[in-house]
PyMOL Python script that loads the backbone (N, CA, C, O; Angstrom):
from pymol import cmd

cmd.read_pdbstr("""\
ATOM      1  N   MET A   1      -6.673  -0.530 -16.173  1.00  0.00           N
ATOM      2  CA  MET A   1      -6.683  -0.960 -14.906  1.00  0.00           C
ATOM      3  C   MET A   1      -5.400  -0.081 -14.041  1.00  0.00           C
ATOM      4  O   MET A   1      -4.525   0.342 -14.797  1.00  0.00           O
ATOM      5  N   PRO A   2      -5.277   0.112 -13.117  1.00  0.00           N
ATOM      6  CA  PRO A   2      -4.303   0.315 -12.061  1.00  0.00           C
ATOM      7  C   PRO A   2      -3.400   0.074 -12.043  1.00  0.00           C
ATOM      8  O   PRO A   2      -3.484  -1.007 -12.626  1.00  0.00           O
ATOM      9  N   ASN A   3      -2.140   0.221 -11.765  1.00  0.00           N
ATOM     10  CA  ASN A   3      -0.954  -0.301 -11.807  1.00  0.00           C
ATOM     11  C   ASN A   3      -0.757  -0.977 -10.208  1.00  0.00           C
ATOM     12  O   ASN A   3       0.120  -1.795  -9.928  1.00  0.00           O
ATOM     13  N   GLU A   4      -1.502  -0.584  -9.506  1.00  0.00           N
ATOM     14  CA  GLU A   4      -1.247  -1.047  -7.723  1.00  0.00           C
ATOM     15  C   GLU A   4      -2.477  -2.636  -7.869  1.00  0.00           C
ATOM     16  O   GLU A   4      -2.740  -3.134  -6.775  1.00  0.00           O
ATOM     17  N   LEU A   5      -3.001  -3.181  -8.852  1.00  0.00           N
ATOM     18  CA  LEU A   5      -3.750  -4.152  -8.860  1.00  0.00           C
ATOM     19  C   LEU A   5      -3.003  -5.231  -8.785  1.00  0.00           C
ATOM     20  O   LEU A   5      -3.718  -5.967  -8.105  1.00  0.00           O
ATOM     21  N   PRO A   6      -2.043  -5.825  -9.025  1.00  0.00           N
ATOM     22  CA  PRO A   6      -1.031  -6.580  -9.054  1.00  0.00           C
ATOM     23  C   PRO A   6      -0.703  -6.553  -7.120  1.00  0.00           C
ATOM     24  O   PRO A   6      -0.728  -7.576  -6.436  1.00  0.00           O
ATOM     25  N   LEU A   7      -0.599  -6.035  -6.916  1.00  0.00           N
ATOM     26  CA  LEU A   7       0.071  -5.556  -5.358  1.00  0.00           C
ATOM     27  C   LEU A   7      -1.482  -6.087  -4.354  1.00  0.00           C
ATOM     28  O   LEU A   7      -1.633  -6.961  -3.499  1.00  0.00           O
ATOM     29  N   HIS A   8      -2.232  -5.289  -4.841  1.00  0.00           N
ATOM     30  CA  HIS A   8      -3.845  -5.587  -4.200  1.00  0.00           C
ATOM     31  C   HIS A   8      -4.042  -7.104  -4.224  1.00  0.00           C
ATOM     32  O   HIS A   8      -4.342  -7.842  -3.286  1.00  0.00           O
ATOM     33  N   LEU A   9      -3.817  -7.390  -5.450  1.00  0.00           N
ATOM     34  CA  LEU A   9      -4.223  -9.053  -5.797  1.00  0.00           C
ATOM     35  C   LEU A   9      -3.048  -9.858  -5.059  1.00  0.00           C
ATOM     36  O   LEU A   9      -3.323 -10.969  -4.606  1.00  0.00           O
ATOM     37  N   ALA A  10      -2.057  -9.469  -4.952  1.00  0.00           N
ATOM     38  CA  ALA A  10      -0.878 -10.564  -4.011  1.00  0.00           C
ATOM     39  C   ALA A  10      -1.384 -10.281  -2.517  1.00  0.00           C
ATOM     40  O   ALA A  10      -1.455 -11.320  -1.861  1.00  0.00           O
ATOM     41  N   VAL A  11      -1.641  -9.470  -2.034  1.00  0.00           N
ATOM     42  CA  VAL A  11      -1.807  -9.191  -0.690  1.00  0.00           C
ATOM     43  C   VAL A  11      -3.149 -10.269  -0.662  1.00  0.00           C
ATOM     44  O   VAL A  11      -3.127 -11.173   0.173  1.00  0.00           O
ATOM     45  N   LEU A  12      -3.970 -10.182  -1.322  1.00  0.00           N
ATOM     46  CA  LEU A  12      -5.756 -10.919  -0.888  1.00  0.00           C
ATOM     47  C   LEU A  12      -5.402 -12.239  -1.342  1.00  0.00           C
ATOM     48  O   LEU A  12      -6.410 -12.916  -1.142  1.00  0.00           O
ATOM     49  N   ARG A  13      -4.601 -12.887  -1.792  1.00  0.00           N
ATOM     50  CA  ARG A  13      -3.720 -14.505  -2.314  1.00  0.00           C
ATOM     51  C   ARG A  13      -3.497 -14.882  -1.616  1.00  0.00           C
ATOM     52  O   ARG A  13      -3.784 -16.022  -1.252  1.00  0.00           O
ATOM     53  N   SER A  14      -2.638 -13.802  -0.900  1.00  0.00           N
ATOM     54  CA  SER A  14      -1.154 -14.248   0.607  1.00  0.00           C
ATOM     55  C   SER A  14      -1.769 -14.576   1.934  1.00  0.00           C
ATOM     56  O   SER A  14      -1.458 -15.454   2.739  1.00  0.00           O
ATOM     57  N   ARG A  15      -3.199 -13.201   1.999  1.00  0.00           N
ATOM     58  CA  ARG A  15      -3.718 -13.357   3.298  1.00  0.00           C
ATOM     59  C   ARG A  15      -5.038 -13.837   3.659  1.00  0.00           C
ATOM     60  O   ARG A  15      -5.793 -13.004   4.159  1.00  0.00           O
ATOM     61  N   HIS A  16      -5.520 -15.191   3.477  1.00  0.00           N
ATOM     62  CA  HIS A  16      -6.964 -15.103   3.650  1.00  0.00           C
ATOM     63  C   HIS A  16      -7.695 -14.975   4.614  1.00  0.00           C
ATOM     64  O   HIS A  16      -8.854 -15.356   4.778  1.00  0.00           O
ATOM     65  N   GLU A  17      -7.158 -14.543   5.133  1.00  0.00           N
ATOM     66  CA  GLU A  17      -7.912 -13.998   6.411  1.00  0.00           C
ATOM     67  C   GLU A  17      -8.454 -12.220   5.839  1.00  0.00           C
ATOM     68  O   GLU A  17      -9.484 -11.771   6.343  1.00  0.00           O
ATOM     69  N   MET A  18      -7.892 -11.599   5.095  1.00  0.00           N
ATOM     70  CA  MET A  18      -7.956 -10.388   4.700  1.00  0.00           C
ATOM     71  C   MET A  18      -9.276 -10.834   3.967  1.00  0.00           C
ATOM     72  O   MET A  18      -9.553 -12.009   3.727  1.00  0.00           O
ATOM     73  N   ARG A  19     -10.172  -9.587   3.594  1.00  0.00           N
ATOM     74  CA  ARG A  19     -11.063  -9.540   2.587  1.00  0.00           C
ATOM     75  C   ARG A  19     -11.304  -8.693   1.780  1.00  0.00           C
ATOM     76  O   ARG A  19     -12.110  -8.765   0.853  1.00  0.00           O
ATOM     77  N   ALA A  20     -10.346  -7.463   2.187  1.00  0.00           N
ATOM     78  CA  ALA A  20     -10.733  -6.293   1.315  1.00  0.00           C
ATOM     79  C   ALA A  20      -8.965  -5.474   1.351  1.00  0.00           C
ATOM     80  O   ALA A  20      -8.048  -5.747   2.126  1.00  0.00           O
ATOM     81  N   VAL A  21      -8.977  -4.625   0.423  1.00  0.00           N
ATOM     82  CA  VAL A  21      -7.509  -3.782   0.191  1.00  0.00           C
ATOM     83  C   VAL A  21      -8.260  -2.682   0.061  1.00  0.00           C
ATOM     84  O   VAL A  21      -9.321  -2.677  -0.564  1.00  0.00           O
ATOM     85  N   VAL A  22      -7.638  -1.426   0.786  1.00  0.00           N
ATOM     86  CA  VAL A  22      -8.507  -0.015   0.682  1.00  0.00           C
ATOM     87  C   VAL A  22      -6.795   0.786   0.429  1.00  0.00           C
ATOM     88  O   VAL A  22      -5.695   0.597   0.947  1.00  0.00           O
ATOM     89  N   HIS A  23      -7.299   1.686  -0.596  1.00  0.00           N
ATOM     90  CA  HIS A  23      -6.164   2.614  -1.645  1.00  0.00           C
ATOM     91  C   HIS A  23      -6.688   4.064  -1.246  1.00  0.00           C
ATOM     92  O   HIS A  23      -7.736   4.445  -1.770  1.00  0.00           O
ATOM     93  N   ALA A  24      -6.293   4.557  -0.715  1.00  0.00           N
ATOM     94  CA  ALA A  24      -6.738   5.857  -0.142  1.00  0.00           C
ATOM     95  C   ALA A  24      -5.832   6.916  -0.366  1.00  0.00           C
ATOM     96  O   ALA A  24      -4.693   6.602  -0.021  1.00  0.00           O
ATOM     97  N   HIS A  25      -5.917   7.905  -0.760  1.00  0.00           N
ATOM     98  CA  HIS A  25      -4.965   9.414  -0.461  1.00  0.00           C
ATOM     99  C   HIS A  25      -5.898  10.268   0.295  1.00  0.00           C
ATOM    100  O   HIS A  25      -6.790  10.887  -0.285  1.00  0.00           O
ATOM    101  N   PRO A  26      -5.695  10.331   1.779  1.00  0.00           N
ATOM    102  CA  PRO A  26      -5.984  10.571   2.762  1.00  0.00           C
ATOM    103  C   PRO A  26      -5.215  12.648   2.862  1.00  0.00           C
ATOM    104  O   PRO A  26      -4.032  12.923   3.065  1.00  0.00           O
ATOM    105  N   PRO A  27      -6.377  13.701   2.640  1.00  0.00           N
ATOM    106  CA  PRO A  27      -5.900  15.131   2.610  1.00  0.00           C
ATOM    107  C   PRO A  27      -4.374  15.402   3.268  1.00  0.00           C
ATOM    108  O   PRO A  27      -3.555  16.134   2.713  1.00  0.00           O
ATOM    109  N   ALA A  28      -4.128  14.733   4.480  1.00  0.00           N
ATOM    110  CA  ALA A  28      -2.844  14.793   5.405  1.00  0.00           C
ATOM    111  C   ALA A  28      -1.510  14.398   4.317  1.00  0.00           C
ATOM    112  O   ALA A  28      -0.540  15.147   4.201  1.00  0.00           O
ATOM    113  N   VAL A  29      -1.613  13.459   3.771  1.00  0.00           N
ATOM    114  CA  VAL A  29      -0.634  12.690   2.961  1.00  0.00           C
ATOM    115  C   VAL A  29      -0.756  13.289   1.913  1.00  0.00           C
ATOM    116  O   VAL A  29       0.395  13.586   1.592  1.00  0.00           O
ATOM    117  N   VAL A  30      -1.672  13.785   0.915  1.00  0.00           N
ATOM    118  CA  VAL A  30      -1.658  14.570  -0.060  1.00  0.00           C
ATOM    119  C   VAL A  30      -0.992  15.762   0.442  1.00  0.00           C
ATOM    120  O   VAL A  30       0.135  15.835  -0.048  1.00  0.00           O
ATOM    121  N   ALA A  31      -1.228  16.628   1.151  1.00  0.00           N
ATOM    122  CA  ALA A  31      -0.291  17.998   1.935  1.00  0.00           C
ATOM    123  C   ALA A  31       1.055  17.754   1.811  1.00  0.00           C
ATOM    124  O   ALA A  31       1.844  18.505   1.238  1.00  0.00           O
ATOM    125  N   ILE A  32       1.398  16.426   2.487  1.00  0.00           N
ATOM    126  CA  ILE A  32       2.855  16.489   2.445  1.00  0.00           C
ATOM    127  C   ILE A  32       3.652  16.152   1.232  1.00  0.00           C
ATOM    128  O   ILE A  32       4.869  16.317   1.138  1.00  0.00           O
ATOM    129  N   THR A  33       2.917  15.696   0.367  1.00  0.00           N
ATOM    130  CA  THR A  33       3.633  15.200  -0.918  1.00  0.00           C
ATOM    131  C   THR A  33       3.513  16.644  -1.517  1.00  0.00           C
ATOM    132  O   THR A  33       4.508  17.059  -2.111  1.00  0.00           O
ATOM    133  N   LEU A  34       2.731  17.224  -1.458  1.00  0.00           N
ATOM    134  CA  LEU A  34       2.576  18.555  -2.140  1.00  0.00           C
ATOM    135  C   LEU A  34       3.652  19.803  -1.657  1.00  0.00           C
ATOM    136  O   LEU A  34       3.777  20.796  -2.375  1.00  0.00           O
ATOM    137  N   VAL A  35       4.174  19.708  -0.783  1.00  0.00           N
ATOM    138  CA  VAL A  35       5.352  20.509  -0.234  1.00  0.00           C
ATOM    139  C   VAL A  35       6.499  19.677  -0.086  1.00  0.00           C
ATOM    140  O   VAL A  35       7.386  19.995   0.707  1.00  0.00           O
ATOM    141  N   GLY A  36       6.580  18.395  -0.938  1.00  0.00           N
ATOM    142  CA  GLY A  36       7.803  17.976  -1.143  1.00  0.00           C
ATOM    143  C   GLY A  36       8.398  17.144  -0.031  1.00  0.00           C
ATOM    144  O   GLY A  36       9.551  16.761  -0.230  1.00  0.00           O
ATOM    145  N   GLN A  37       7.628  16.680   1.477  1.00  0.00           N
ATOM    146  CA  GLN A  37       8.280  15.536   1.828  1.00  0.00           C
ATOM    147  C   GLN A  37       7.851  14.779   1.501  1.00  0.00           C
ATOM    148  O   GLN A  37       6.844  14.745   0.794  1.00  0.00           O
ATOM    149  N   ARG A  38       8.679  13.618   2.043  1.00  0.00           N
ATOM    150  CA  ARG A  38       8.258  12.507   1.644  1.00  0.00           C
ATOM    151  C   ARG A  38       7.772  11.446   3.227  1.00  0.00           C
ATOM    152  O   ARG A  38       7.942  11.885   4.364  1.00  0.00           O
ATOM    153  N   ILE A  39       7.216  10.151   2.956  1.00  0.00           N
ATOM    154  CA  ILE A  39       6.903   9.604   3.946  1.00  0.00           C
ATOM    155  C   ILE A  39       7.399   8.307   4.735  1.00  0.00           C
ATOM    156  O   ILE A  39       6.696   7.310   4.900  1.00  0.00           O
ATOM    157  N   GLY A  40       8.737   8.460   5.211  1.00  0.00           N
ATOM    158  CA  GLY A  40       9.121   7.129   5.096  1.00  0.00           C
ATOM    159  C   GLY A  40       9.434   6.270   4.454  1.00  0.00           C
ATOM    160  O   GLY A  40       9.057   6.372   3.286  1.00  0.00           O
ATOM    161  N   PRO A  41      10.228   5.041   4.795  1.00  0.00           N
ATOM    162  CA  PRO A  41      10.338   3.815   3.728  1.00  0.00           C
ATOM    163  C   PRO A  41       9.039   2.897   4.112  1.00  0.00           C
ATOM    164  O   PRO A  41       9.133   1.680   3.953  1.00  0.00           O
ATOM    165  N   SER A  42       7.878   3.440   4.596  1.00  0.00           N
ATOM    166  CA  SER A  42       6.834   2.486   4.089  1.00  0.00           C
ATOM    167  C   SER A  42       6.110   2.668   3.135  1.00  0.00           C
ATOM    168  O   SER A  42       4.907   2.831   3.342  1.00  0.00           O
ATOM    169  N   SER A  43       6.690   2.697   1.658  1.00  0.00           N
ATOM    170  CA  SER A  43       6.140   2.976   0.552  1.00  0.00           C
ATOM    171  C   SER A  43       6.268   1.973  -0.471  1.00  0.00           C
ATOM    172  O   SER A  43       7.380   1.446  -0.485  1.00  0.00           O
ATOM    173  N   GLY A  44       5.423   1.543  -1.362  1.00  0.00           N
ATOM    174  CA  GLY A  44       5.820   0.785  -2.507  1.00  0.00           C
ATOM    175  C   GLY A  44       6.688  -0.884  -2.621  1.00  0.00           C
ATOM    176  O   GLY A  44       5.956  -1.869  -2.709  1.00  0.00           O
ATOM    177  N   PRO A  45       7.649  -1.014  -2.615  1.00  0.00           N
ATOM    178  CA  PRO A  45       8.007  -2.499  -2.339  1.00  0.00           C
ATOM    179  C   PRO A  45       8.144  -3.055  -1.071  1.00  0.00           C
ATOM    180  O   PRO A  45       8.171  -4.254  -0.791  1.00  0.00           O
ATOM    181  N   SER A  46       8.250  -1.858  -0.138  1.00  0.00           N
ATOM    182  CA  SER A  46       8.795  -1.987   1.788  1.00  0.00           C
ATOM    183  C   SER A  46       7.218  -2.589   2.088  1.00  0.00           C
ATOM    184  O   SER A  46       7.028  -3.641   2.700  1.00  0.00           O
ATOM    185  N   ILE A  47       6.221  -1.801   1.590  1.00  0.00           N
ATOM    186  CA  ILE A  47       4.685  -2.204   2.121  1.00  0.00           C
ATOM    187  C   ILE A  47       4.727  -3.398   1.277  1.00  0.00           C
ATOM    188  O   ILE A  47       4.818  -4.321   2.086  1.00  0.00           O
ATOM    189  N   PHE A  48       4.713  -3.870   0.141  1.00  0.00           N
ATOM    190  CA  PHE A  48       4.362  -5.217  -0.480  1.00  0.00           C
ATOM    191  C   PHE A  48       5.278  -6.312   0.290  1.00  0.00           C
ATOM    192  O   PHE A  48       4.812  -7.451   0.337  1.00  0.00           O
ATOM    193  N   ARG A  49       6.410  -6.100   0.836  1.00  0.00           N
ATOM    194  CA  ARG A  49       6.961  -7.256   1.324  1.00  0.00           C
ATOM    195  C   ARG A  49       6.134  -7.351   2.826  1.00  0.00           C
ATOM    196  O   ARG A  49       5.759  -8.399   3.352  1.00  0.00           O
ATOM    197  N   GLN A  50       5.992  -6.254   3.254  1.00  0.00           N
ATOM    198  CA  GLN A  50       5.476  -6.428   4.660  1.00  0.00           C
ATOM    199  C   GLN A  50       4.064  -7.026   4.653  1.00  0.00           C
ATOM    200  O   GLN A  50       3.652  -7.769   5.543  1.00  0.00           O
ATOM    201  N   CYS A  51       3.327  -6.631   3.541  1.00  0.00           N
ATOM    202  CA  CYS A  51       2.202  -7.197   3.125  1.00  0.00           C
ATOM    203  C   CYS A  51       1.869  -9.181   3.335  1.00  0.00           C
ATOM    204  O   CYS A  51       1.179  -9.865   4.091  1.00  0.00           O
ATOM    205  N   ILE A  52       2.631  -9.397   2.408  1.00  0.00           N
ATOM    206  CA  ILE A  52       2.718 -10.675   1.844  1.00  0.00           C
ATOM    207  C   ILE A  52       3.581 -11.705   3.087  1.00  0.00           C
ATOM    208  O   ILE A  52       3.302 -12.846   3.452  1.00  0.00           O
ATOM    209  N   SER A  53       4.635 -10.845   3.503  1.00  0.00           N
ATOM    210  CA  SER A  53       5.421 -11.568   5.007  1.00  0.00           C
ATOM    211  C   SER A  53       4.400 -12.515   5.421  1.00  0.00           C
ATOM    212  O   SER A  53       3.255 -12.357   4.996  1.00  0.00           O
ATOM    213  N   PRO A  54       4.689 -13.523   6.233  1.00  0.00           N
ATOM    214  CA  PRO A  54       3.619 -14.303   6.927  1.00  0.00           C
ATOM    215  C   PRO A  54       3.753 -14.111   8.659  1.00  0.00           C
ATOM    216  O   PRO A  54       4.775 -14.191   9.341  1.00  0.00           O
ATOM    217  N   PRO A  55       2.709 -13.904   8.981  1.00  0.00           N
ATOM    218  CA  PRO A  55       2.662 -13.048  10.499  1.00  0.00           C
ATOM    219  C   PRO A  55       3.282 -13.324  11.390  1.00  0.00           C
ATOM    220  O   PRO A  55       3.194 -12.670  12.430  1.00  0.00           O
TER     221      PRO A  55
END
""", "prot")
cmd.dss("prot")
cmd.show_as("cartoon", "prot")
cmd.util.cbc("prot")
cmd.orient("prot")
């Protein structure tokens, strides 16, 4: 079971208009991480809070 599953389920359960969650690893993002760069604060728990907050 992927460790992201609880996050994806929480999003789907809290936002009934959403019908799917996509987990992707775009090549540009992989390249950024391979050279040791970070992609700002929009990751992990902050995404979770943004996704389940009321619109």
